[in-house]
Backbone and ligand atoms as CSV (ligand in chain L), in Angstrom:
chain,resi,resn,atom,element,x,y,z
A,1,UNK,N,N,-0.052,-29.087,-17.805
A,1,UNK,CA,C,-0.153,-27.829,-16.930
A,1,UNK,C,C,0.859,-26.797,-17.181
A,2,UNK,N,N,0.430,-25.480,-17.249
A,2,UNK,CA,C,1.524,-24.453,-17.463
A,2,UNK,C,C,1.593,-23.458,-16.263
A,3,UNK,N,N,2.776,-23.376,-15.743
A,3,UNK,CA,C,3.037,-22.638,-14.402
A,3,UNK,C,C,3.771,-21.356,-14.704
A,4,UNK,N,N,3.400,-20.243,-13.978
A,4,UNK,CA,C,4.134,-19.137,-14.018
A,4,UNK,C,C,4.941,-18.835,-12.572
A,5,UNK,N,N,6.037,-18.619,-12.706
A,5,UNK,CA,C,6.882,-18.458,-11.442
A,5,UNK,C,C,7.550,-17.101,-11.324
A,6,UNK,N,N,7.257,-16.540,-10.193
A,6,UNK,CA,C,7.812,-15.101,-9.934
A,6,UNK,C,C,8.161,-14.977,-8.362
A,7,UNK,N,N,9.299,-14.148,-8.239
A,7,UNK,CA,C,9.680,-13.822,-6.939
A,7,UNK,C,C,10.237,-12.373,-6.794
A,8,UNK,N,N,10.228,-11.861,-5.687
A,8,UNK,CA,C,11.086,-10.700,-5.301
A,8,UNK,C,C,12.515,-10.920,-4.994
A,9,UNK,N,N,13.168,-9.999,-4.601
A,9,UNK,CA,C,14.568,-10.236,-4.248
A,9,UNK,C,C,14.772,-11.272,-3.180
A,10,UNK,N,N,13.728,-11.142,-2.220
A,10,UNK,CA,C,13.763,-11.921,-0.863
A,10,UNK,C,C,13.396,-13.512,-1.244
A,11,UNK,N,N,13.021,-13.702,-2.438
A,11,UNK,CA,C,12.714,-15.076,-2.911
A,11,UNK,C,C,13.491,-15.729,-3.883
A,12,UNK,N,N,14.566,-15.051,-4.258
A,12,UNK,CA,C,15.259,-15.627,-5.553
A,12,UNK,C,C,15.901,-16.960,-5.301
A,13,UNK,N,N,16.415,-17.309,-4.227
A,13,UNK,CA,C,17.186,-18.623,-4.070
A,13,UNK,C,C,16.110,-19.586,-4.017
A,14,UNK,N,N,14.935,-19.500,-3.369
A,14,UNK,CA,C,13.889,-20.604,-3.291
A,14,UNK,C,C,13.380,-20.559,-4.752
A,15,UNK,N,N,13.142,-19.463,-5.335
A,15,UNK,CA,C,12.671,-19.551,-6.706
A,15,UNK,C,C,13.441,-20.410,-7.591
A,16,UNK,N,N,14.807,-20.413,-7.488
A,16,UNK,CA,C,15.611,-21.102,-8.413
A,16,UNK,C,C,15.331,-22.714,-7.972
A,17,UNK,N,N,15.327,-22.909,-6.605
A,17,UNK,CA,C,14.908,-24.383,-6.244
A,17,UNK,C,C,13.633,-24.719,-6.899
A,18,UNK,N,N,12.546,-24.070,-6.932
A,18,UNK,CA,C,11.225,-24.337,-7.646
A,18,UNK,C,C,11.399,-24.485,-9.076
A,19,UNK,N,N,12.140,-23.662,-9.683
A,19,UNK,CA,C,12.341,-23.784,-11.086
A,19,UNK,C,C,13.143,-25.175,-11.362
A,20,UNK,N,N,13.970,-25.701,-10.587
A,20,UNK,CA,C,14.645,-26.897,-10.904
A,20,UNK,C,C,13.592,-28.109,-10.593
A,21,UNK,N,N,12.706,-27.865,-9.522
A,21,UNK,CA,C,11.753,-28.890,-9.415
A,21,UNK,C,C,10.787,-28.973,-10.484
A,22,UNK,N,N,10.426,-27.857,-11.021
A,22,UNK,CA,C,9.366,-27.795,-12.199
A,22,UNK,C,C,10.072,-28.559,-13.402
A,23,UNK,N,N,11.367,-28.302,-13.547
A,23,UNK,CA,C,12.065,-29.107,-14.615
A,23,UNK,C,C,12.092,-30.597,-14.458
A,24,UNK,N,N,12.366,-30.860,-13.211
A,24,UNK,CA,C,12.412,-32.392,-12.884
A,24,UNK,C,C,11.046,-33.029,-13.154
A,25,UNK,N,N,9.983,-32.216,-12.805
A,25,UNK,CA,C,8.672,-32.706,-13.030
A,25,UNK,C,C,8.045,-32.640,-14.371
A,26,UNK,N,N,8.994,-32.207,-15.284
A,26,UNK,CA,C,8.602,-31.907,-16.689
A,26,UNK,C,C,7.292,-30.918,-16.818
A,27,UNK,N,N,7.258,-30.239,-15.989
A,27,UNK,CA,C,6.147,-29.069,-16.091
A,27,UNK,C,C,6.588,-27.813,-16.774
A,28,UNK,N,N,5.888,-27.564,-17.752
A,28,UNK,CA,C,6.189,-26.292,-18.599
A,28,UNK,C,C,5.991,-25.056,-17.702
A,29,UNK,N,N,6.945,-24.156,-17.702
A,29,UNK,CA,C,6.856,-22.984,-16.843
A,29,UNK,C,C,7.682,-21.853,-17.377
A,30,UNK,N,N,7.080,-20.587,-17.035
A,30,UNK,CA,C,7.817,-19.321,-17.407
A,30,UNK,C,C,8.182,-18.643,-16.025
A,31,UNK,N,N,9.384,-18.154,-15.908
A,31,UNK,CA,C,10.084,-17.541,-14.814
A,31,UNK,C,C,10.075,-16.157,-15.153
A,32,UNK,N,N,9.191,-15.233,-14.650
A,32,UNK,CA,C,9.215,-13.824,-14.930
A,32,UNK,C,C,10.079,-12.988,-13.917
A,33,UNK,N,N,10.918,-13.660,-13.118
A,33,UNK,CA,C,11.883,-12.928,-12.371
A,33,UNK,C,C,11.238,-12.770,-10.956
A,34,UNK,N,N,12.047,-11.930,-10.055
A,34,UNK,CA,C,12.926,-10.853,-10.505
A,34,UNK,C,C,14.333,-11.300,-10.990
A,35,UNK,N,N,14.890,-12.519,-10.404
A,35,UNK,CA,C,16.176,-12.866,-10.787
A,35,UNK,C,C,17.233,-11.775,-10.468
A,36,UNK,N,N,17.030,-11.219,-9.348
A,36,UNK,CA,C,17.880,-9.960,-8.939
A,36,UNK,C,C,18.169,-10.030,-7.490
A,37,UNK,N,N,19.251,-9.324,-7.052
A,37,UNK,CA,C,19.510,-9.049,-5.713
A,37,UNK,C,C,19.238,-7.643,-5.252
A,38,UNK,N,N,19.047,-6.894,-6.066
A,38,UNK,CA,C,18.525,-5.493,-5.754
A,38,UNK,C,C,17.045,-5.416,-5.233
A,39,UNK,N,N,16.756,-4.579,-4.288
A,39,UNK,CA,C,15.456,-4.563,-3.780
A,39,UNK,C,C,14.409,-4.170,-4.728
A,40,UNK,N,N,13.361,-4.990,-4.985
A,40,UNK,CA,C,12.281,-4.626,-5.867
A,40,UNK,C,C,10.904,-4.773,-4.913
A,41,UNK,N,N,9.935,-4.534,-5.595
A,41,UNK,CA,C,8.556,-4.487,-4.869
A,41,UNK,C,C,7.787,-5.646,-5.366
A,42,UNK,N,N,7.399,-6.533,-4.435
A,42,UNK,CA,C,6.732,-7.867,-4.730
A,42,UNK,C,C,5.473,-7.567,-5.705
A,43,UNK,N,N,4.644,-6.538,-5.473
A,43,UNK,CA,C,3.513,-6.434,-6.394
A,43,UNK,C,C,3.757,-6.306,-7.795
A,44,UNK,N,N,4.857,-5.769,-8.041
A,44,UNK,CA,C,5.356,-5.754,-9.567
A,44,UNK,C,C,5.509,-7.038,-10.241
A,45,UNK,N,N,5.808,-7.969,-9.440
A,45,UNK,CA,C,5.922,-9.410,-9.887
A,45,UNK,C,C,4.610,-10.321,-9.666
A,46,UNK,N,N,4.132,-10.176,-8.489
A,46,UNK,CA,C,2.867,-10.838,-8.110
A,46,UNK,C,C,1.706,-10.710,-8.956
A,47,UNK,N,N,1.450,-9.447,-9.044
A,47,UNK,CA,C,0.204,-9.080,-9.686
A,47,UNK,C,C,0.183,-9.381,-11.170
A,48,UNK,N,N,1.188,-9.051,-12.034
A,48,UNK,CA,C,1.325,-9.607,-13.386
A,48,UNK,C,C,1.195,-11.017,-13.549
A,49,UNK,N,N,1.898,-11.722,-12.650
A,49,UNK,CA,C,1.660,-13.285,-12.692
A,49,UNK,C,C,0.207,-13.692,-12.358
A,50,UNK,N,N,-0.321,-13.159,-11.373
A,50,UNK,CA,C,-1.651,-13.542,-10.961
A,50,UNK,C,C,-2.689,-13.257,-12.184
A,51,UNK,N,N,-2.506,-12.058,-12.834
A,51,UNK,CA,C,-3.330,-11.656,-13.897
A,51,UNK,C,C,-3.136,-12.641,-15.234
A,52,UNK,N,N,-2.024,-13.175,-15.292
A,52,UNK,CA,C,-1.882,-14.178,-16.413
A,52,UNK,C,C,-2.392,-15.518,-16.075
A,53,UNK,N,N,-2.665,-15.799,-14.845
A,53,UNK,CA,C,-3.399,-17.065,-14.405
A,53,UNK,C,C,-4.885,-16.597,-14.644
A,54,UNK,N,N,-5.322,-15.534,-14.133
A,54,UNK,CA,C,-6.784,-15.248,-14.257
A,54,UNK,C,C,-7.152,-15.056,-15.556
A,55,UNK,N,N,-6.411,-14.848,-16.523
A,55,UNK,CA,C,-6.651,-14.593,-17.988
A,55,UNK,C,C,-6.531,-15.958,-18.606
A,56,UNK,N,N,-6.074,-16.839,-17.997
A,56,UNK,CA,C,-6.062,-18.220,-18.604
A,56,UNK,C,C,-4.784,-18.580,-19.350
A,57,UNK,N,N,-3.911,-17.730,-19.314
A,57,UNK,CA,C,-2.641,-18.039,-20.121
A,57,UNK,C,C,-1.800,-19.156,-19.307
A,58,UNK,N,N,-1.820,-19.084,-18.056
A,58,UNK,CA,C,-1.307,-20.126,-17.194
A,58,UNK,C,C,-2.414,-20.716,-16.198
A,59,UNK,N,N,-2.041,-21.996,-15.922
A,59,UNK,CA,C,-3.151,-22.801,-15.015
A,59,UNK,C,C,-2.784,-22.361,-13.583
A,60,UNK,N,N,-1.592,-22.300,-13.149
A,60,UNK,CA,C,-1.258,-21.945,-11.948
A,60,UNK,C,C,0.005,-21.073,-11.823
A,61,UNK,N,N,0.249,-20.475,-10.593
A,61,UNK,CA,C,1.485,-19.665,-10.403
A,61,UNK,C,C,2.053,-20.092,-8.946
A,62,UNK,N,N,3.423,-19.876,-8.882
A,62,UNK,CA,C,4.018,-20.150,-7.614
A,62,UNK,C,C,4.799,-18.846,-7.416
A,63,UNK,N,N,4.449,-18.141,-6.174
A,63,UNK,CA,C,5.099,-16.826,-5.999
A,63,UNK,C,C,5.721,-16.814,-4.720
A,64,UNK,N,N,6.979,-16.370,-4.778
A,64,UNK,CA,C,7.879,-16.379,-3.626
A,64,UNK,C,C,8.355,-15.036,-3.168
A,65,UNK,N,N,8.201,-14.476,-2.093
A,65,UNK,CA,C,9.073,-13.464,-1.403
A,65,UNK,C,C,9.584,-13.774,-0.053
A,66,UNK,N,N,10.049,-12.811,0.768
A,66,UNK,CA,C,10.543,-13.248,1.896
A,66,UNK,C,C,9.721,-14.086,2.879
A,67,UNK,N,N,8.442,-13.724,3.049
A,67,UNK,CA,C,7.555,-14.283,3.822
A,67,UNK,C,C,6.542,-15.071,2.999
A,68,UNK,N,N,6.215,-14.742,1.968
A,68,UNK,CA,C,4.949,-15.151,0.980
A,68,UNK,C,C,3.748,-14.435,1.335
A,69,UNK,N,N,3.781,-13.563,2.415
A,69,UNK,CA,C,2.628,-12.826,2.764
A,69,UNK,C,C,2.205,-11.705,1.668
A,70,UNK,N,N,3.388,-11.007,1.351
A,70,UNK,CA,C,3.081,-9.841,0.468
A,70,UNK,C,C,2.623,-10.345,-0.897
A,71,UNK,N,N,3.088,-11.402,-1.360
A,71,UNK,CA,C,2.783,-11.967,-2.686
A,71,UNK,C,C,1.489,-12.520,-2.618
A,72,UNK,N,N,1.093,-13.113,-1.579
A,72,UNK,CA,C,-0.269,-13.775,-1.462
A,72,UNK,C,C,-1.362,-12.590,-1.370
A,73,UNK,N,N,-1.089,-11.574,-0.585
A,73,UNK,CA,C,-2.062,-10.465,-0.502
A,73,UNK,C,C,-2.196,-9.926,-1.835
A,74,UNK,N,N,-1.247,-9.603,-2.484
A,74,UNK,CA,C,-1.296,-8.989,-3.811
A,74,UNK,C,C,-1.923,-9.752,-4.851
A,75,UNK,N,N,-1.602,-10.990,-4.936
A,75,UNK,CA,C,-2.243,-11.972,-5.849
A,75,UNK,C,C,-3.703,-12.068,-5.530
A,76,UNK,N,N,-4.064,-12.076,-4.377
A,76,UNK,CA,C,-5.549,-12.233,-4.092
A,76,UNK,C,C,-6.371,-11.115,-4.384
A,77,UNK,N,N,-5.614,-9.928,-4.839
A,77,UNK,CA,C,-6.523,-8.729,-5.334
A,77,UNK,C,C,-7.109,-8.937,-6.705
A,78,UNK,N,N,-6.639,-9.939,-7.375
A,78,UNK,CA,C,-6.936,-10.155,-8.879
A,78,UNK,C,C,-8.072,-11.095,-8.927
A,79,UNK,N,N,-9.112,-10.644,-9.529
A,79,UNK,CA,C,-10.466,-11.437,-9.646
A,79,UNK,C,C,-10.093,-12.789,-10.273
A,80,UNK,N,N,-10.610,-13.800,-9.597
A,80,UNK,CA,C,-10.481,-15.280,-10.022
A,80,UNK,C,C,-9.263,-15.909,-9.337
A,81,UNK,N,N,-8.457,-15.200,-8.505
A,81,UNK,CA,C,-7.270,-15.869,-8.016
A,81,UNK,C,C,-7.575,-16.388,-6.587
A,82,UNK,N,N,-7.247,-17.492,-6.307
A,82,UNK,CA,C,-7.284,-18.042,-4.975
A,82,UNK,C,C,-5.774,-18.467,-4.571
A,83,UNK,N,N,-5.145,-17.561,-3.956
A,83,UNK,CA,C,-3.717,-17.736,-3.717
A,83,UNK,C,C,-3.654,-18.237,-2.304
A,84,UNK,N,N,-2.898,-19.247,-2.039
A,84,UNK,CA,C,-2.739,-19.888,-0.628
A,84,UNK,C,C,-1.204,-19.743,-0.154
A,85,UNK,N,N,-1.138,-19.163,0.885
A,85,UNK,CA,C,0.091,-18.986,1.597
A,85,UNK,C,C,0.311,-20.310,2.440
A,86,UNK,N,N,1.383,-20.992,1.952
A,86,UNK,CA,C,1.438,-22.535,2.501
A,86,UNK,C,C,2.931,-22.710,3.084
A,87,UNK,N,N,3.135,-23.151,4.233
A,87,UNK,CA,C,4.466,-23.506,4.863
A,87,UNK,C,C,4.435,-24.829,5.408
A,88,UNK,N,N,3.409,-25.796,5.020
A,88,UNK,CA,C,3.464,-27.052,5.640
A,88,UNK,C,C,2.618,-28.059,4.459
A,89,UNK,N,N,3.062,-29.353,4.567
A,89,UNK,CA,C,2.591,-30.251,3.496
A,89,UNK,C,C,1.070,-30.575,3.721
A,90,UNK,N,N,0.510,-30.515,4.985
A,90,UNK,CA,C,-0.762,-30.801,5.252
A,90,UNK,C,C,-1.702,-29.788,4.368
A,91,UNK,N,N,-1.433,-28.545,4.596
A,91,UNK,CA,C,-2.044,-27.325,3.964
A,91,UNK,C,C,-1.870,-27.334,2.465
A,92,UNK,N,N,-0.774,-27.760,1.836
A,92,UNK,CA,C,-0.490,-27.853,0.568
A,92,UNK,C,C,-1.563,-28.803,-0.131
A,93,UNK,N,N,-1.775,-29.967,0.564
A,93,UNK,CA,C,-2.807,-30.916,0.026
A,93,UNK,C,C,-4.151,-30.365,0.095
A,94,UNK,N,N,-4.496,-29.880,1.338
A,94,UNK,CA,C,-5.793,-29.389,1.740
A,94,UNK,C,C,-6.239,-28.206,0.821
A,95,UNK,N,N,-5.379,-27.291,0.581
A,95,UNK,CA,C,-5.770,-26.105,-0.169
A,95,UNK,C,C,-6.011,-26.511,-1.743
A,96,UNK,N,N,-5.411,-27.546,-2.232
A,96,UNK,CA,C,-5.832,-27.983,-3.501
A,96,UNK,C,C,-7.127,-28.568,-3.416
A,97,UNK,N,N,-7.202,-29.585,-2.426
A,97,UNK,CA,C,-8.533,-30.342,-2.423
A,97,UNK,C,C,-9.714,-29.497,-2.081
A,98,UNK,N,N,-9.542,-28.659,-1.150
A,98,UNK,CA,C,-10.795,-27.922,-0.728
A,98,UNK,C,C,-10.938,-26.414,-1.351
A,99,UNK,N,N,-9.720,-25.728,-1.540
A,99,UNK,CA,C,-9.818,-24.326,-2.219
A,99,UNK,C,C,-9.688,-24.283,-3.604
A,100,UNK,N,N,-9.269,-25.292,-4.321
A,100,UNK,CA,C,-8.834,-25.266,-5.682
A,100,UNK,C,C,-7.881,-24.039,-5.853
A,101,UNK,N,N,-6.856,-23.863,-4.953
A,101,UNK,CA,C,-5.984,-22.711,-5.152
A,101,UNK,C,C,-5.254,-22.737,-6.475
A,102,UNK,N,N,-5.179,-21.711,-7.137
A,102,UNK,CA,C,-4.489,-21.597,-8.326
A,102,UNK,C,C,-3.014,-20.800,-8.158
A,103,UNK,N,N,-2.888,-20.351,-6.960
A,103,UNK,CA,C,-1.589,-19.811,-6.684
A,103,UNK,C,C,-1.125,-20.329,-5.450
A,104,UNK,N,N,0.179,-20.728,-5.360
A,104,UNK,CA,C,0.885,-21.146,-4.084
A,104,UNK,C,C,1.941,-20.029,-3.884
A,105,UNK,N,N,1.823,-19.433,-2.673
A,105,UNK,CA,C,2.910,-18.527,-2.059
A,105,UNK,C,C,3.628,-19.102,-0.981
A,106,UNK,N,N,4.917,-18.783,-1.084
A,106,UNK,CA,C,5.740,-19.294,0.038
A,106,UNK,C,C,6.796,-18.302,0.389
A,107,UNK,N,N,7.419,-18.389,1.570
A,107,UNK,CA,C,8.425,-17.392,1.961
A,107,UNK,C,C,9.825,-18.001,2.086
A,108,UNK,N,N,10.743,-17.533,1.456
A,108,UNK,CA,C,12.162,-18.113,1.554
A,108,UNK,C,C,12.738,-17.871,2.877
A,109,UNK,N,N,12.345,-16.885,3.580
A,109,UNK,CA,C,12.741,-16.539,4.945
A,109,UNK,C,C,12.068,-17.377,6.011
A,110,UNK,N,N,11.068,-18.198,5.678
A,110,UNK,CA,C,10.318,-18.894,6.736
A,110,UNK,C,C,10.593,-20.430,6.599
A,111,UNK,N,N,10.735,-20.905,5.377
A,111,UNK,CA,C,11.196,-22.507,5.448
A,111,UNK,C,C,12.193,-22.747,4.562
A,112,UNK,N,N,12.769,-23.746,4.746
A,112,UNK,CA,C,14.012,-24.423,3.951
A,112,UNK,C,C,13.646,-24.825,2.530
A,113,UNK,N,N,14.611,-25.046,1.670
A,113,UNK,CA,C,14.389,-25.489,0.364
A,113,UNK,C,C,13.821,-26.942,0.370
A,114,UNK,N,N,14.053,-27.841,1.201
A,114,UNK,CA,C,13.462,-29.175,1.216
A,114,UNK,C,C,12.113,-29.154,1.507
A,115,UNK,N,N,11.595,-28.530,2.438
A,115,UNK,CA,C,10.231,-28.476,2.613
A,115,UNK,C,C,9.412,-27.822,1.467
A,116,UNK,N,N,10.124,-26.762,1.051
A,116,UNK,CA,C,9.329,-25.862,0.085
A,116,UNK,C,C,9.198,-26.848,-1.220
A,117,UNK,N,N,10.175,-27.664,-1.513
A,117,UNK,CA,C,10.153,-28.420,-2.671
A,117,UNK,C,C,8.948,-29.476,-2.398
A,118,UNK,N,N,8.779,-30.048,-1.227
A,118,UNK,CA,C,7.882,-31.026,-0.962
A,118,UNK,C,C,6.410,-30.389,-1.069
A,119,UNK,N,N,6.244,-29.208,-0.461
A,119,UNK,CA,C,5.047,-28.467,-0.522
A,119,UNK,C,C,4.643,-28.281,-1.962
A,120,UNK,N,N,5.579,-27.722,-2.760
A,120,UNK,CA,C,5.197,-27.415,-4.333
A,120,UNK,C,C,4.750,-28.696,-4.869
A,121,UNK,N,N,5.537,-29.696,-4.742
A,121,UNK,CA,C,5.283,-30.997,-5.444
A,121,UNK,C,C,3.847,-31.415,-5.059
A,122,UNK,N,N,3.659,-31.445,-3.699
A,122,UNK,CA,C,2.178,-31.933,-3.291
A,122,UNK,C,C,1.147,-31.027,-3.908
A,123,UNK,N,N,1.385,-29.758,-3.872
A,123,UNK,CA,C,0.386,-28.663,-4.431
A,123,UNK,C,C,0.146,-28.946,-5.921
A,124,UNK,N,N,1.218,-29.316,-6.562
A,124,UNK,CA,C,1.208,-29.330,-8.014
A,124,UNK,C,C,0.468,-30.593,-8.436
A,125,UNK,N,N,0.541,-31.711,-7.590
A,125,UNK,CA,C,0.057,-33.068,-7.980
A,125,UNK,C,C,-1.326,-33.339,-7.390
A,126,UNK,N,N,-1.901,-32.398,-6.482
A,126,UNK,CA,C,-3.140,-32.675,-5.776
A,126,UNK,C,C,-4.450,-32.162,-6.621
A,127,UNK,N,N,-5.374,-32.947,-6.705
A,127,UNK,CA,C,-6.551,-32.411,-7.427
A,127,UNK,C,C,-7.643,-31.996,-6.465
A,128,UNK,N,N,-8.502,-30.972,-7.117
A,128,UNK,CA,C,-9.605,-30.341,-6.381
A,128,UNK,C,C,-10.601,-31.479,-6.264
A,129,UNK,N,N,-11.179,-31.520,-5.057
A,129,UNK,CA,C,-12.248,-32.531,-4.743
A,129,UNK,C,C,-13.504,-32.085,-5.356
A,130,UNK,N,N,-13.932,-30.768,-5.450
A,130,UNK,CA,C,-15.327,-30.333,-5.905
A,130,UNK,C,C,-16.205,-30.559,-4.993
A,131,UNK,N,N,-17.570,-30.938,-5.445
A,131,UNK,CA,C,-18.631,-31.137,-4.511
A,131,UNK,C,C,-18.911,-29.949,-3.629
A,132,UNK,N,N,-18.989,-30.071,-2.314
A,132,UNK,CA,C,-19.429,-28.980,-1.410
A,132,UNK,C,C,-18.306,-27.930,-1.449
A,133,UNK,N,N,-17.122,-28.403,-1.851
A,133,UNK,CA,C,-16.107,-27.343,-1.926
A,133,UNK,C,C,-16.261,-26.372,-3.015
A,134,UNK,N,N,-16.799,-26.982,-4.118
A,134,UNK,CA,C,-17.236,-26.169,-5.375
A,134,UNK,C,C,-18.127,-25.118,-4.880
A,135,UNK,N,N,-19.223,-25.609,-4.084
A,135,UNK,CA,C,-20.291,-24.636,-3.742
A,135,UNK,C,C,-19.667,-23.451,-2.963
A,136,UNK,N,N,-18.628,-23.819,-2.082
A,136,UNK,CA,C,-18.143,-22.600,-1.231
A,136,UNK,C,C,-17.293,-21.723,-2.098
A,137,UNK,N,N,-16.505,-22.314,-3.060
A,137,UNK,CA,C,-15.656,-21.307,-4.070
A,137,UNK,C,C,-16.687,-20.494,-4.896
A,138,UNK,N,N,-17.841,-21.060,-5.199
A,138,UNK,CA,C,-18.852,-20.402,-6.012
A,138,UNK,C,C,-19.285,-19.096,-5.074
A,139,UNK,N,N,-19.342,-19.260,-3.913
A,139,UNK,CA,C,-19.797,-18.090,-3.094
A,139,UNK,C,C,-18.696,-16.980,-3.201
A,140,UNK,N,N,-17.508,-17.307,-3.275
A,140,UNK,CA,C,-16.461,-16.366,-3.363
A,140,UNK,C,C,-16.542,-15.757,-4.776
A,141,UNK,N,N,-16.731,-16.525,-5.900
A,141,UNK,CA,C,-16.814,-16.006,-7.140
A,141,UNK,C,C,-18.115,-15.032,-7.187
A,142,UNK,N,N,-19.218,-15.394,-6.531
A,142,UNK,CA,C,-20.421,-14.650,-6.665
A,142,UNK,C,C,-20.033,-13.186,-5.967
A,143,UNK,N,N,-19.284,-13.354,-4.885
A,143,UNK,CA,C,-18.997,-11.968,-4.268
A,143,UNK,C,C,-18.164,-11.147,-5.119
A,144,UNK,N,N,-17.203,-11.818,-5.893
A,144,UNK,CA,C,-16.317,-11.091,-6.705
A,144,UNK,C,C,-17.149,-10.373,-7.920
A,145,UNK,N,N,-18.131,-11.014,-8.249
A,145,UNK,CA,C,-18.916,-10.575,-9.377
A,145,UNK,C,C,-19.780,-9.425,-9.110
A,146,UNK,N,N,-20.127,-9.219,-7.773
A,146,UNK,CA,C,-20.922,-8.054,-7.520
A,146,UNK,C,C,-20.051,-6.878,-6.843
A,147,UNK,N,N,-18.928,-7.227,-6.599
A,147,UNK,CA,C,-18.025,-6.179,-5.822
A,147,UNK,C,C,-17.826,-5.012,-6.693
L,1,RB5,C1,C,11.135,-7.808,1.250
L,1,RB5,O1,O,12.083,-7.336,2.095
L,1,RB5,C2,C,10.025,-8.418,1.906
L,1,RB5,O2,O,9.264,-7.420,2.595
L,1,RB5,C3,C,9.165,-9.037,0.968
L,1,RB5,O3,O,10.036,-10.205,0.324
L,1,RB5,C4,C,8.021,-9.858,1.504
L,1,RB5,O4,O,8.393,-10.766,2.617
L,1,RB5,C5,C,6.805,-9.139,1.751
L,1,RB5,O5,O,5.724,-9.661,2.206
């Protein structure tokens, strides 16, 4: 699995935590920043990361900002992206099993690093269940195709 990691200034500390988790899990990843303390705009990082997932260069992305909300809204504008804003472990598992989410968004100002690591680990390790859930995702893809 190849993962692309991005954050704005509001997510840099959590982004570093997730980078070290990916290293521990031996998951190949590219960190596209911002790695900065100056104020930046989350779409400038979230949209390019989402496009690289949608284009097939990466399997998944993890996007972090202050709340995770801006990153998830921006990423979900990219066709083929199913970005899930997750701040609990139950949803981390469910969104992989049911939604086949290809992007995880989290907010550094919302949860602590320990919970965020648990969420990311579960999200990275959980497989999509397919079946009726695939039909439902198909309806989203059909809508994207005609939009
Ligand atoms: C930056 O201040 C903040 O707005 C951003 O990190 C994010 O929370 C937006 O949704």
